[in-house]
C-alpha positions as CSV (number, residue, x, y, z in Angstrom):
1,X,34.3,29.0,-17.0
2,X,30.9,28.8,-18.7
3,X,31.1,25.0,-18.2
4,X,31.8,25.5,-14.6
5,X,29.1,27.9,-13.9
6,X,26.7,25.3,-16.1
7,X,27.8,22.4,-13.8
8,X,27.6,24.7,-10.6
9,X,23.7,25.7,-11.8
10,X,23.0,22.0,-12.4
11,X,24.1,21.1,-8.8
12,X,22.0,23.9,-7.5
13,X,18.8,22.6,-9.1
14,X,19.6,19.2,-8.4
15,X,19.7,20.0,-4.8
16,X,16.5,22.1,-5.1
17,X,14.7,19.0,-6.9
18,X,15.7,16.7,-4.2
19,X,15.3,18.9,-1.2
20,X,12.2,21.1,-2.7
21,X,13.6,24.1,-1.2
22,X,11.3,26.3,-3.1
23,X,8.4,24.4,-1.5
24,X,9.6,24.9,2.3
25,X,10.2,28.6,1.1
26,X,6.4,28.7,-0.3
27,X,5.2,27.3,3.0
28,X,6.9,29.8,4.9
29,X,5.6,32.8,2.6
30,X,2.1,31.4,2.9
31,X,1.9,30.7,6.4
32,X,-0.9,33.2,7.0
33,X,-3.0,31.5,4.5
34,X,-2.4,27.8,6.1
35,X,-3.5,29.6,9.4
36,X,-6.9,30.4,7.8
37,X,-7.2,26.9,6.4
38,X,-6.6,25.7,9.8
39,X,-9.1,28.2,11.6
40,X,-11.8,27.1,8.9
41,X,-11.2,23.3,9.5
42,X,-11.6,23.8,13.2
43,X,-14.8,25.9,12.9
44,X,-16.3,23.5,10.5
45,X,-15.8,20.6,12.8
46,X,-16.8,21.9,16.0
47,X,-19.4,24.7,15.2
48,X,-22.5,22.4,15.3
49,X,-21.5,19.7,18.2
50,X,-23.2,20.6,21.5
51,X,-20.1,19.8,23.4
52,X,-17.8,21.4,20.5
53,X,-14.0,21.3,21.3
54,X,-14.5,19.0,24.4
55,X,-14.7,16.2,21.7
56,X,-11.2,16.5,21.1
57,X,-10.4,14.8,24.2
58,X,-13.9,12.5,24.8
59,X,-13.6,10.7,21.4
60,X,-10.1,9.1,22.0
61,X,-10.7,8.8,25.9
62,X,-13.9,6.7,25.2
63,X,-11.7,4.4,23.1
64,X,-9.3,4.1,26.0
65,X,-11.9,3.1,28.2
66,X,-13.2,0.3,25.9
67,X,-9.8,-1.0,25.6
68,X,-9.3,-0.8,29.4
69,X,-12.7,-2.8,30.1
70,X,-11.7,-5.5,27.4
71,X,-7.9,-5.9,27.9
72,X,-7.8,-5.0,31.8
73,X,-11.0,-6.3,33.2
74,X,-12.0,-8.8,31.0
75,X,-8.7,-10.6,29.6
76,X,-6.5,-9.6,32.6
77,X,-3.7,-8.1,30.6
78,X,-0.9,-6.9,32.9
79,X,1.9,-4.3,31.8
80,X,5.1,-4.2,34.0
81,X,6.2,-1.3,32.4
82,X,3.6,1.3,33.7
83,X,-0.2,1.4,34.8
84,X,-2.3,-0.1,32.0
85,X,-4.6,3.2,32.0
86,X,-1.6,5.4,31.4
87,X,-0.1,2.9,28.9
88,X,-3.2,2.7,26.6
89,X,-3.6,6.5,26.8
90,X,0.0,7.2,25.3
91,X,-1.0,4.6,22.7
92,X,-4.5,5.7,21.8
93,X,-3.9,9.4,21.9
94,X,-1.0,9.8,19.6
95,X,-2.3,7.2,17.1
96,X,-5.7,9.0,17.0
97,X,-3.8,12.1,15.7
98,X,-1.7,9.8,13.3
99,X,-4.7,8.0,11.9
100,X,-7.4,10.8,11.6
101,X,-4.9,13.1,10.2
102,X,-3.9,10.8,7.1
103,X,-7.4,9.6,6.7
104,X,-8.8,13.0,6.4
105,X,-6.2,14.1,4.3
106,X,-6.3,11.1,1.9
107,X,-9.2,12.6,0.2
108,X,-9.0,16.2,1.1
109,X,-7.9,17.2,-2.3
110,X,-10.7,15.7,-4.2
111,X,-13.0,16.8,-1.6
112,X,-12.0,20.2,-2.1
113,X,-11.8,20.3,-5.8
114,X,-14.1,23.2,-6.4
115,X,-12.1,25.5,-4.0
116,X,-8.7,24.2,-5.5
117,X,-10.2,25.2,-9.1
118,X,-11.5,28.6,-7.9
119,X,-8.3,29.6,-5.8
120,X,-4.9,29.9,-6.8
121,X,-2.9,28.4,-4.0
122,X,-0.8,25.3,-3.7
123,X,-2.7,21.9,-3.2
124,X,-0.6,20.6,-0.5
125,X,-1.6,23.4,1.7
126,X,-5.3,21.5,2.3
127,X,-3.3,18.2,3.7
128,X,-1.1,20.6,6.1
129,X,-3.9,22.3,7.2
130,X,-5.7,19.2,8.1
131,X,-2.9,17.7,9.8
132,X,-2.3,21.1,11.7
133,X,-5.8,21.1,12.9
134,X,-5.9,17.6,13.9
135,X,-2.3,18.6,16.0
136,X,-4.1,21.1,17.7
137,X,-7.1,18.7,18.5
138,X,-4.4,16.3,20.0
139,X,-2.8,18.6,22.3
140,X,-5.7,19.0,25.0
141,X,-5.6,15.1,25.1
142,X,-1.8,15.3,25.6
143,X,-1.9,17.7,28.4
144,X,-4.6,15.5,30.0
145,X,-2.5,12.5,29.9
146,X,0.5,14.4,31.4
147,X,-1.5,15.3,34.2
148,X,-3.0,12.1,34.8
149,X,0.3,10.5,34.5
150,X,1.8,13.1,37.1
151,X,-1.1,12.2,39.6
152,X,-1.0,8.5,39.1
153,X,2.8,7.8,39.0
154,X,3.3,11.3,41.5
155,X,5.9,12.6,39.2
156,X,7.2,13.3,35.5
157,X,10.4,11.7,34.2
158,X,13.2,14.1,33.2
159,X,12.8,13.1,29.6
160,X,9.7,15.1,29.7
161,X,12.2,17.9,28.1
162,X,12.2,15.7,25.0
163,X,8.4,16.2,24.4
164,X,8.8,19.2,22.0
165,X,11.0,17.3,19.6
166,X,9.0,14.4,19.7
167,X,5.8,16.5,19.2
168,X,7.8,17.7,15.8
169,X,9.1,14.2,14.7
170,X,5.2,13.3,15.0
171,X,4.1,16.2,13.1
172,X,6.7,15.7,10.3
173,X,5.6,12.3,9.8
174,X,1.9,12.9,9.7
175,X,2.3,16.1,7.1
176,X,4.6,13.9,4.8
177,X,2.3,11.1,4.8
178,X,-0.7,13.3,4.5
179,X,0.6,15.1,1.3
180,X,1.9,11.6,-0.2
181,X,-1.5,9.8,0.2
182,X,-3.7,12.9,-0.8
183,X,-1.5,13.2,-4.3
184,X,-1.9,9.5,-4.8
185,X,-5.6,9.5,-4.1
186,X,-6.0,11.9,-6.8
187,X,-4.6,9.6,-9.2
188,X,-5.5,6.0,-7.6
189,X,-8.9,6.0,-5.8
190,X,-8.2,2.5,-4.6
191,X,-5.7,4.2,-1.9
192,X,-8.6,5.0,0.7
193,X,-9.7,1.2,0.7
194,X,-6.1,0.1,0.7
195,X,-5.2,2.5,3.6
196,X,-7.9,1.5,6.0
197,X,-6.9,-2.0,6.7
198,X,-3.3,-0.8,6.3
199,X,-3.7,1.6,9.4
200,X,-5.8,-1.1,11.3
201,X,-2.9,-3.5,10.7
202,X,-0.3,-1.2,11.6
203,X,-2.2,-0.1,15.0
204,X,-2.0,-3.9,16.1
205,X,1.7,-4.1,15.1
206,X,2.8,-1.6,17.6
207,X,2.6,-2.1,21.2
208,X,-0.6,-0.3,21.8
209,X,-2.4,-2.7,24.4
210,X,0.3,-5.3,25.0
211,X,3.8,-5.2,26.3
212,X,6.9,-5.1,24.5
213,X,8.1,-7.8,26.9
214,X,5.5,-10.2,25.4
215,X,6.8,-9.2,21.8
216,X,10.5,-9.9,22.9
217,X,9.4,-13.5,24.4
218,X,7.4,-14.1,21.3
219,X,9.9,-13.2,18.5
220,X,13.5,-14.8,18.0
221,X,16.2,-11.9,18.7
222,X,16.9,-10.6,15.1
223,X,13.1,-10.2,14.3
224,X,12.6,-8.2,17.8
225,X,15.4,-6.1,16.5
226,X,13.8,-5.2,13.4
227,X,10.5,-4.8,15.3
228,X,12.0,-2.4,17.6
229,X,13.5,-0.3,15.0
230,X,10.2,0.3,13.4
231,X,9.9,4.0,13.5
232,X,6.2,4.0,14.8
233,X,7.3,1.4,17.4
234,X,10.0,4.2,18.2
235,X,7.7,7.0,18.1
236,X,5.3,5.1,20.6
237,X,8.3,4.3,22.9
238,X,9.4,8.1,23.0
239,X,6.0,9.3,23.9
240,X,6.1,6.6,26.9
241,X,9.5,7.6,28.0
242,X,8.9,11.3,27.9
243,X,5.6,11.1,30.0
244,X,5.6,7.8,32.0
245,X,7.6,7.6,35.1
246,X,10.2,5.0,35.3
247,X,9.1,3.5,31.5
248,X,12.8,3.9,30.3
249,X,14.2,1.7,33.0
250,X,11.8,-1.0,32.4
251,X,12.0,-1.1,28.8
252,X,12.1,-4.7,27.3
253,X,15.1,-3.9,25.0
254,X,18.6,-2.4,25.6
255,X,18.5,0.8,23.6
256,X,19.7,4.3,24.2
257,X,17.1,7.3,23.9
258,X,19.5,9.0,21.7
259,X,19.4,6.1,19.2
260,X,15.7,5.9,19.3
261,X,15.3,9.7,18.7
262,X,17.9,9.3,16.0
263,X,16.0,6.5,13.8
264,X,12.5,8.4,14.3
265,X,13.9,11.8,13.5
266,X,15.6,10.2,10.6
267,X,12.3,8.7,9.3
268,X,10.4,11.7,9.7
269,X,12.7,13.6,7.6
270,X,12.9,11.3,5.0
271,X,8.9,11.3,5.0
272,X,8.8,14.9,4.8
273,X,11.1,15.5,2.2
274,X,9.5,12.4,0.1
275,X,6.0,14.2,0.7
276,X,7.4,17.5,-0.9
277,X,8.9,15.4,-3.6
278,X,5.9,13.4,-4.7
279,X,4.0,16.7,-4.7
280,X,6.6,18.4,-6.7
281,X,6.7,15.7,-9.5
282,X,2.7,15.3,-9.6
283,X,1.7,19.4,-8.8
284,X,1.1,20.0,-12.4
285,X,-1.1,17.0,-13.1
286,X,-3.3,16.9,-10.0
287,X,-5.9,19.5,-11.7
288,X,-6.1,17.3,-14.9
289,X,-7.2,14.2,-12.4
290,X,-9.4,16.4,-10.5
291,X,-11.4,17.6,-13.4
292,X,-13.1,14.0,-13.8
């Protein structure tokens, strides 16, 4: 019996190590602290600018306008799947949330090392609070996108019902990557300089301002299949399917929305679990690295 109990305890500990259940419990118990950190992040960001919270929409919208002028008016880019303005908005708005969260979170532990030393709370709450504050910033842009799509397309697709799930998938990916990069940056400060061109490359690899049909025509079928199973391409497509009327019927590849959700959700869960695992393996070393 003692051997069986030891094996059972070993399996439970292995389960906790792999899935980091203690961390998720800790996040739930410290949810009020996360809320305070989110409010602190938002107050710092918008306390001084004259337009304040309005910049959450204006900043990405200016980028959309720049892309629209360059690619639509100058280069005459045409998108069959949707109006080009909406096509750009569904790329730039989600991407800004993704990019801004990871960029800010990467240096967050180093930037807040004095707070971490003085306060006794888990390090990962800082990148989580940054990701959540950026998520709040992203929501007004998403509302504007939905209203614009409703007016231009004269309706919304039935897939709008999947939008909460898509937002959850997006948030899990962002939080997981934010924790991973913030922990890695504490150990290797070169991560920041590697991340900048990496994010730029990723943005141009997803169909942000060019059509999936163009990618399909440019790549052999096996490579195009690999491209379409890229989780970031899938996530962007899910946003467009849920917000742009008629987009799903005009997609350049034959894939079910259930398969698309399964791929992106699986990736989100893996990244989120990996983020918790990376933190758990390094949690007792972080303060040592922050001390110099």
